[in-house]
C-alpha positions, 0 to 999 in steps of 0.5 A: 425891343425898340418900338421902331422894330415892333412896327416892322413885325406888325406888318409882316402879314399880307392883307389876304393872310390877315383876312384868312386869320380873321375868318379862321378865328371867327369860325373857331370862336363861332363854333365854340359859341354854337356849342355853348348855345346848343347845350343851353337850349332845352331838348324836345321830348321826342329827342330826350332818349335818342342821341342822334337827333340831338347830336345833329341839331347841335352840329347844325347849330355849331356850323351855323354860328361858326359860319356866321362868325367866320363871315363877320370876321373875314368881311370885317378884316378884308374891308378894313385892309381894303380901306387902309390900302385905299386911304393910305392911313391907319386909323379908326375910320378903317375899322369903323367902315369894316364894322359897318360893312360886315354888320350890314352884309351879314345882317342883310344876308340873314334877312334881318334888314329889309 
């Protein structure tokens, strides 16, 4: 394919669709990561013989990681698209601003930042 044709294929998605795709990808990857983290943690003695409390704990951890990753992905792509639209440029500054805002938002929401 000609490079000029690739440019048109790249911009087919609207900014809203890119934001939804970023949040969805974050949700899926966060859920998978939450599953892995839940299997690495040691199960308390009370839950070793009973399956339901361990399953509930695993599902909560999967949901927590999934929603955190979805928030990071959605905020990052959304802010990046807003900055790109506002500046009328496509460069690394858009991604840097998006990353800063996503990190500050999620860390501030989680209570890590003062």
